[in-house]
C-alpha angles and dihedrals in degrees: 000000000000119000126203134207111200115202111200115196142128091294094057132249115339116189127210112189129195142167113232087222094059113081093195093051091045091050092051093048091046091050090053091047093049093047092052093045088054088055091054100261119154119230128210133180114220132197115243091257091049092238100119135034139178131199112241131193099190132048112267108204093192095051112118094215133009121186120200124191135166117256112262121230113216134187 
């Protein structure tokens, strides 16, 4: 199984992929996740069909897809 972290920002959609069975890949994906959370990004897990999501606070190495986006400021 291949998991994907999608980073949505002003540059587009950057993808970080990892295999839950690869400690090095998991560590790299977690480092990206933690760095973005520290910058205030929100993280969501999403079902494969995109129909259901859940806000997460901690990296989930077995998640199929995680989407991260900066918080929007409205007015």
